[in-house]
C-alpha positions in Angstrom: -37.7 175.8 135.9 -34.1 176.5 136.9 -33.4 178.2 140.2 -32.2 181.8 140.1 -28.6 182.3 141.2 -29.9 184.9 143.6 -32.3 182.5 145.3 -29.9 181.1 148.0 -28.3 184.5 148.8 -31.8 186.1 149.2 -32.8 183.2 151.5 -29.5 183.7 153.5 -30.3 187.4 153.8 -33.8 186.7 155.1 -32.6 184.1 157.6 -29.7 186.5 158.7 -32.3 189.1 159.6 -34.2 186.5 161.6 -31.1 185.3 163.5 -30.1 188.8 164.3 -33.4 189.2 166.2 -33.7 185.7 167.6 -30.4 185.7 169.4 -31.9 188.0 172.1 -35.1 186.1 172.7 -35.8 185.2 176.3 -36.0 181.6 177.4 -39.8 181.4 177.1 -39.9 182.7 173.6 -37.0 180.4 172.5 -38.8 177.4 174.0 -42.0 178.2 172.2 -40.1 178.4 168.9 -38.3 175.1 169.6 -41.5 173.2 170.5 -43.4 174.5 167.4 -40.7 173.4 165.0 -40.1 170.1 166.7 -43.8 169.2 166.7 -44.0 170.1 163.0 -40.9 168.1 162.1 -41.8 165.0 164.0 -45.3 164.9 162.6 -44.0 165.4 159.1 -41.4 162.6 159.6 -44.1 160.2 160.8 -46.1 160.8 157.7 -43.5 161.2 155.0 -40.2 159.4 156.1 -40.3 155.6 155.9 -37.8 155.1 158.6 -39.7 157.1 161.2 -43.1 155.9 160.0 -42.1 152.3 160.7 -40.0 153.1 163.9 -42.8 155.1 165.5 -45.3 152.4 164.8 -43.0 149.7 166.2 -42.4 151.5 169.5 -46.0 152.8 169.9 -45.0 156.4 169.5 -48.0 158.7 168.5 -46.6 161.6 166.6 -50.0 163.5 166.8 -49.7 163.6 170.6 -46.0 164.7 170.6 -45.8 167.7 172.8 -42.3 168.9 172.0 -39.2 169.1 174.2 -40.7 167.1 177.1 -41.3 164.1 174.8 -38.0 164.1 172.9 -36.5 161.3 175.0 -39.3 159.0 174.0 -37.7 158.9 170.5 -34.6 156.5 170.2 -31.3 158.1 169.3 -30.2 158.0 165.7 -26.6 156.8 165.2 -24.3 157.3 162.3 -24.3 153.7 161.2 -28.1 153.9 160.7 -27.6 157.0 158.5 -24.9 155.2 156.6 -26.8 152.0 155.9 -30.4 153.3 155.7 -30.2 156.7 154.1 -32.8 155.8 151.5 -35.4 155.1 154.3 -34.5 158.4 155.9 -35.4 160.3 152.8 -38.7 162.0 152.6 -41.2 160.6 150.0 -41.6 164.3 148.8 -37.9 164.6 148.1 -36.7 164.6 144.5 -33.5 165.5 142.6 -34.7 169.0 142.0 -35.2 170.1 145.6 -32.4 168.2 147.4 -28.7 168.7 147.7 -26.6 165.6 148.5 -23.7 166.2 150.9 -21.1 163.9 152.5 -18.8 163.9 155.5 -16.5 161.5 157.3 -15.9 163.9 160.2 -13.0 163.0 162.5 -14.1 159.4 162.9 -13.5 158.2 159.4 -17.1 157.1 159.0 -18.4 158.0 155.5 -21.9 159.5 155.5 -24.2 160.7 152.7 -27.2 162.8 153.5 -29.7 165.1 151.8 -30.4 168.8 152.5 -32.1 171.6 150.6 -31.4 175.3 150.1 -33.6 176.2 153.1 -31.3 174.2 155.4 -28.2 175.7 153.6 -29.5 179.2 154.1 -30.1 178.7 157.8 -26.7 177.2 158.3 -24.9 180.0 156.4 -26.9 182.7 158.2 -26.4 181.1 161.7 -22.7 180.7 160.9 -22.3 184.3 159.8 -24.0 185.5 163.0 -21.5 183.4 165.0 -18.6 184.9 163.0 -20.0 188.4 163.6 -19.7 187.7 167.4 -16.0 187.3 166.8 -15.7 190.6 165.0 -15.9 189.4 161.4 -17.6 191.6 158.9 -18.4 190.8 155.2 -15.8 192.0 152.8 -13.2 192.9 155.4 -9.8 191.5 154.5 -9.8 187.9 155.7 -7.6 184.8 155.5 -9.4 181.5 155.0 -7.4 178.4 155.7 -9.1 175.2 154.5 -9.1 172.6 151.7 -9.4 174.2 148.3 -7.4 171.9 145.9 -5.7 174.7 144.0 -3.8 173.2 141.1 -0.8 175.5 140.7 -0.7 177.7 143.8 -1.0 177.6 147.6 -3.3 180.6 147.9 -5.5 182.9 145.9 -6.9 186.3 146.4 -10.5 187.1 145.8 -10.9 190.8 145.3 -14.7 190.9 145.4 -15.0 189.2 148.8 -11.6 190.6 150.0 -10.5 187.1 151.0 -7.2 185.3 150.7 -7.9 181.5 150.5 -5.0 179.3 151.5 -5.1 175.6 150.6 -4.5 173.4 153.6 -3.5 170.6 151.4 -0.4 172.6 150.5 0.7 173.5 154.0 4.5 173.4 154.3 7.4 175.6 155.5 7.8 177.2 152.0 4.1 177.8 151.5 3.8 179.3 154.9 6.6 181.7 154.2 5.1 182.8 151.0 1.8 183.4 152.6 3.4 185.3 155.4 5.0 187.7 152.9 1.6 188.3 151.3 0.0 189.0 154.7 2.9 191.3 155.8 2.4 193.2 152.6 -1.3 193.6 153.2 -2.5 192.5 156.7 -5.8 190.7 157.3 -8.3 191.5 160.1 -9.6 188.0 160.6 -8.2 184.5 160.1 -10.7 181.6 159.8 -9.8 177.9 159.6 -8.3 174.8 161.2 -6.5 175.6 164.4 -3.6 173.2 163.7 -3.0 174.7 160.2 -3.2 178.3 161.5 -0.7 177.5 164.3 1.8 175.8 161.9 1.6 178.7 159.4 2.7 181.1 162.2 5.4 178.7 163.5 6.9 178.0 160.1 6.8 181.7 159.2 8.6 182.6 162.4 11.3 180.0 161.7 11.8 181.7 158.4 12.1 185.1 160.1 8.6 186.3 159.0 6.3 187.7 161.7 2.5 187.7 160.9 0.9 191.0 161.7 -1.7 190.5 164.5 -5.3 190.2 163.1 -8.2 191.4 165.2 -9.5 187.9 165.7 -9.1 184.2 164.8 -12.0 181.8 164.3 -11.2 178.1 164.5 -13.3 175.1 163.5 -13.1 171.5 162.3 -11.1 170.1 165.2 -10.9 170.3 169.0 -9.3 173.6 170.2 -7.5 172.5 173.3 -6.5 174.9 176.1 -2.8 174.4 175.1 -3.4 175.1 171.4 -5.5 178.2 172.2 -2.6 179.5 174.3 -0.1 178.9 171.5 -2.3 180.7 169.0 -2.6 183.7 171.3 1.2 183.7 171.8 1.9 183.7 168.1 -0.9 186.0 166.9 -1.6 188.2 169.9 -5.3 188.4 169.4 -8.6 186.8 170.7 -9.4 183.2 169.6 -13.0 182.2 168.9 -14.0 178.6 168.6 -16.8 177.4 166.3 -18.3 173.9 166.1 -20.7 172.7 163.5 -21.2 169.7 161.3 -22.2 169.0 157.6 -25.3 167.1 158.9 -26.5 170.5 160.3 -27.7 168.8 163.5 -25.7 170.9 166.0 -23.8 174.2 166.3 -21.8 175.7 169.1 -20.2 179.2 168.9 -18.2 181.4 171.1 -19.6 184.9 171.8 -17.8 188.2 172.3 -17.7 187.5 176.1 -15.7 184.4 175.5 -18.5 181.8 176.3 -19.4 178.9 174.2 -23.1 178.6 173.5 -25.4 176.0 172.0 -27.0 177.7 169.0 -30.5 176.8 170.0 -32.5 178.7 167.3 -30.7 176.7 164.6 -31.1 173.2 166.1 -32.5 171.5 169.2 -29.5 170.1 171.1 -29.6 167.6 174.0 -26.8 166.5 176.3 -27.6 162.9 177.2 -26.1 160.1 179.3 -25.3 156.6 178.0 -29.0 155.7 178.2 -30.1 158.7 176.1 -31.6 160.6 179.0 -30.9 164.3 179.5 -28.0 165.2 181.9 -27.0 168.6 183.3 -23.3 167.8 183.3 -21.0 166.1 180.8 -22.7 163.9 178.1 -23.1 163.1 174.5 -24.2 165.9 172.2 -27.4 164.9 170.4 -29.0 167.3 167.8 -32.1 167.8 165.7 -32.2 170.4 163.0 -35.5 172.2 162.8 -35.4 172.8 159.0 -34.4 169.6 157.2 -37.6 168.0 156.0 -35.9 166.2 153.1 -33.9 163.9 155.4 -34.8 164.5 159.0 -32.1 163.4 161.4 -34.0 163.3 164.7 -32.0 163.0 168.0 -28.8 162.4 165.9 -25.9 161.3 168.0 -22.9 163.4 167.0 -20.5 161.1 169.0 -18.9 164.3 170.5 -19.3 165.0 174.2 -19.8 168.4 175.8 -19.7 169.7 179.3 -22.6 172.1 180.2 -21.8 175.1 182.2 -23.6 176.0 185.5 -22.7 179.7 185.0 -24.8 182.0 182.9 -23.1 184.3 180.3 -23.3 188.1 180.6 -23.8 188.5 176.8 -27.6 188.7 177.2 -28.4 185.5 175.1 -30.6 182.7 176.5 -28.6 180.0 174.7 -27.2 177.5 177.1 -23.5 177.8 177.9 -20.9 175.0 177.3 -17.7 174.8 179.3 -15.9 172.4 176.9 -16.3 170.4 173.7 -14.6 167.0 173.7 -13.7 164.9 170.7 -12.5 165.7 167.2 -8.8 165.3 168.2 -6.3 163.5 166.0 -2.6 163.7 164.9 -1.3 165.0 161.6 0.4 163.3 158.6 3.7 164.6 157.4 4.3 163.9 153.7 7.7 163.2 152.2 7.5 166.4 150.3 7.3 168.5 153.5 3.5 169.1 153.7 1.4 168.6 156.9 -2.1 167.3 156.7 -4.3 167.5 159.8 -8.1 168.0 159.9 -8.0 168.5 156.1 -7.8 164.7 155.8 -11.2 164.2 157.2 -13.1 163.9 153.9 -10.7 161.4 152.3 -13.0 158.5 152.7 -16.4 160.1 152.0 -17.1 158.4 148.7 -15.9 154.8 149.5 -18.7 152.3 149.5 -18.9 149.8 152.3 -16.4 151.5 154.6 -17.9 151.6 158.2 -14.9 153.3 159.8 -11.3 154.0 158.9 -8.1 155.0 160.5 -4.8 156.4 159.0 -1.7 155.3 160.7 1.6 156.9 159.7 4.5 154.6 160.8 7.2 156.1 158.6 7.7 159.3 156.7 7.0 157.5 153.4 4.3 155.0 154.5 0.7 155.3 155.5 -1.3 152.3 156.7 -5.1 152.6 156.4 -7.1 150.4 158.6 -10.7 149.9 157.6 -13.8 148.2 159.1 -16.1 147.2 156.2 -19.4 145.6 155.4 -20.5 143.2 152.7 -20.8 145.9 150.1 -17.1 146.7 150.1 -15.2 145.5 147.0 -12.2 146.2 144.8 -13.9 149.3 143.4 -14.4 150.6 147.0 -10.6 150.4 147.6 -9.9 152.2 144.3 -12.2 155.0 145.3 -10.7 155.1 148.8 -7.2 155.4 147.4 -8.2 158.2 144.9 -9.5 160.2 147.9 -6.4 159.7 149.9 -4.0 160.3 147.0 -5.8 163.6 146.4 -4.3 164.7 149.7 -1.1 162.8 150.4 0.2 162.8 146.8 1.8 159.9 144.8 5.1 159.5 146.6 3.9 158.0 149.9 3.4 154.2 150.0 -0.2 153.3 150.9 -1.4 150.0 152.3 -4.9 148.9 153.3 -5.8 146.5 156.1 -9.3 145.2 156.8 -9.7 144.9 160.6 -12.4 144.2 163.1 -11.4 147.0 165.5 -9.4 150.2 165.2 -6.6 151.3 167.5 -7.8 153.4 170.4 -6.3 156.0 172.7 -6.0 155.6 176.5 -9.3 157.4 176.7 -11.1 154.8 174.6 -11.4 156.9 171.4 -10.4 155.7 167.9 -8.9 158.8 166.2 -8.9 159.1 162.4 -5.2 159.9 162.2 -2.5 158.3 164.4 1.1 159.4 163.9 3.9 157.0 165.1 6.8 159.1 163.7 8.7 161.6 165.8 8.8 165.0 164.2 10.7 167.6 166.3 8.8 170.5 164.7 5.6 169.4 166.4 
């Protein structure tokens, strides 16, 4: 029987009601909830997920005796390479094509991943996201500008009267498109802007150069890339409104949101998050962010290493929520690509390599305005078809004019801090 079109919205509404209540649980009630869901998930994975059934047996881990949070560090971390190469083993034996949704991501690392969810996971993600946006002052059907990848064919932006949203396609960001958007916003101002921080900043900068001044919204919500102190300050200077940062991932293993008091919080009723050192042990300071979603039984990602680091705060927030506070999120930083037709592509490039088989990691290096070198680390499954798929994904964003070369390498170029960003720009553009 086909699913009703109302099924997901009704589940979102149900979970939204839950998240409105759970945000004010005390520490004890939150911990009880976490332990109950972790025990249920780990025991299910031991029974129904081949990867965990074998791994638990090999390390002598007894799922029936798992107590919850205090035993989490007995389970090895799950890395992205394992998800990439062994996704079939991570799939529940109860999963089938009728009750799973396949999703993909390459994040900011250029590592293609495919993973399974279901509508219960989706409903929880949407409901938790909406609550986070509500913290920033957003309300459903208020006039909003959304800045992200839409792939509009003949226009830069579209207006949705039902949702009262203007959707701007980040793939078409340029001086001219920013000016036309500014004219629309000046004609009818928005209350909230949501999207990639780099794109939102460049829209205001280009509009100002064209003599157009964006009316100040009530708030801006950024996601998809690191919001540095410098970029936050520039956004405030241009838009004269509060900036709220939001962190999440397609894998649904972690979520961090900024509350109305300005504090970043781990969203601990959506996923169990750990901050661990290099040995996978919990740390109270700066460490790697590791997440376990409570609700994904179709493809459990237990102690999933996000590869992003966070700094836990020692100061409690005054907002009244028991969620742990974060001082800073590290990672997800990269340059932008400038196309020969005047467009700018930043975080919107992150899904270019999602569908390419055999690509372990990739890196886009722009060394001229009309040339992009794509370095790739591959495995034995990479072939000519993989490169064709990779080029299609990239051309979808950069267009047909830029020259594109591929180079198979053993190692990607790294920054002074030891990171290998997905985009590296070696051209000088005075407008940045």
